[in-house]
C-alpha positions as CSV (number, residue, x, y, z in Angstrom):
1,M,-0.3,42.5,-122.8
2,A,1.5,45.8,-122.8
3,N,1.1,48.2,-119.9
4,Q,-1.1,51.1,-120.7
5,N,-0.2,54.7,-119.8
6,H,-2.2,57.9,-119.5
7,D,-1.8,58.6,-123.2
8,S,-3.5,55.3,-124.1
9,G,-7.1,56.6,-123.7
10,V,-7.7,54.1,-120.9
11,P,-9.5,56.0,-118.0
12,A,-7.7,56.1,-114.7
13,A,-10.4,54.0,-113.0
14,L,-9.6,51.1,-115.4
15,Q,-5.9,51.6,-115.2
16,E,-6.2,51.0,-111.4
17,I,-7.8,47.6,-111.9
18,Q,-6.0,46.5,-115.1
19,S,-4.8,42.9,-114.8
20,S,-4.2,40.1,-117.3
21,G,-6.1,38.0,-114.8
22,A,-9.4,39.5,-116.0
23,L,-9.6,36.8,-118.7
24,S,-9.0,33.9,-116.2
25,L,-11.3,34.9,-113.4
26,A,-14.2,32.5,-112.8
27,V,-17.3,34.3,-113.9
28,S,-21.0,33.3,-113.9
29,L,-21.6,34.6,-117.4
30,E,-19.5,36.0,-120.3
31,V,-21.0,38.3,-122.9
32,D,-19.2,38.6,-126.3
33,A,-19.9,42.1,-127.6
34,R,-16.9,42.2,-129.9
35,G,-17.6,43.9,-133.2
36,L,-20.6,45.8,-131.8
37,A,-20.6,49.6,-131.8
38,C,-21.5,51.9,-128.9
39,P,-23.9,51.6,-127.1
40,L,-24.5,47.9,-127.8
41,P,-21.6,46.5,-125.6
42,L,-23.1,48.3,-122.6
43,L,-26.6,47.2,-123.5
44,K,-25.4,43.6,-123.8
45,A,-23.8,44.0,-120.4
46,K,-27.0,45.3,-118.8
47,Q,-28.9,42.3,-120.3
48,G,-26.2,40.0,-118.9
49,L,-26.4,41.4,-115.4
50,R,-30.1,40.4,-115.4
51,N,-29.0,36.8,-115.7
52,V,-26.5,36.8,-112.8
53,E,-27.2,36.9,-109.0
54,Q,-26.0,39.7,-106.7
55,G,-22.3,39.3,-106.0
56,E,-21.6,37.2,-109.1
57,L,-19.2,38.2,-111.9
58,L,-20.0,39.1,-115.5
59,R,-17.2,39.3,-118.1
60,V,-17.8,41.5,-121.2
61,L,-15.6,41.4,-124.2
62,A,-15.8,44.5,-126.5
63,T,-13.9,46.1,-129.3
64,D,-15.5,49.5,-129.3
65,A,-13.2,52.2,-127.8
66,G,-16.2,54.1,-126.5
67,S,-16.9,51.2,-124.1
68,L,-13.9,52.3,-122.0
69,K,-15.6,55.4,-120.7
70,D,-19.1,53.8,-120.9
71,F,-18.3,51.0,-118.5
72,V,-16.7,53.4,-116.0
73,S,-19.7,55.7,-116.1
74,F,-22.1,52.8,-115.9
75,A,-20.4,51.3,-112.8
76,Q,-20.4,54.7,-111.1
77,L,-24.1,55.4,-111.9
78,T,-25.5,52.0,-111.0
79,G,-23.2,50.8,-108.2
80,Q,-21.9,47.8,-110.2
81,V,-18.3,47.1,-109.3
82,L,-15.6,47.0,-112.0
83,E,-13.6,44.2,-110.6
84,S,-11.0,43.8,-113.3
85,F,-10.1,45.0,-116.8
86,C,-7.5,44.2,-119.5
87,I,-6.7,44.7,-123.2
88,H,-6.0,41.4,-125.0
89,D,-5.6,40.7,-128.8
90,N,-7.2,44.1,-129.7
91,Y,-10.2,43.8,-127.6
92,Y,-11.2,44.9,-124.1
93,C,-12.2,42.6,-121.3
94,F,-14.4,44.1,-118.4
95,V,-15.3,42.1,-115.3
96,L,-18.2,43.5,-113.4
97,R,-19.5,42.3,-110.0
98,K,-23.3,42.7,-109.7
99,H,-24.2,45.0,-106.9
């Protein structure tokens, strides 16, 4: 995984939590939204959050570049915690902690 800079399109909030460990964290549920266009990755994440308990982790895999800003906004608006993030093999990995 290459380090991302400000020109990469990755929001600062994600750069701060970017870690290759996002793929190896123990999560309660993983949602594969790769190949789905905006807003489907976020909708799949919302559905996934319904199936995990407060404090548990949800990992979402997505390929849509719009999901970068969508997940940051979603976390800010709903109080979910973006725990970790990485870019791996041309897809994004978001780890959310249910609030």
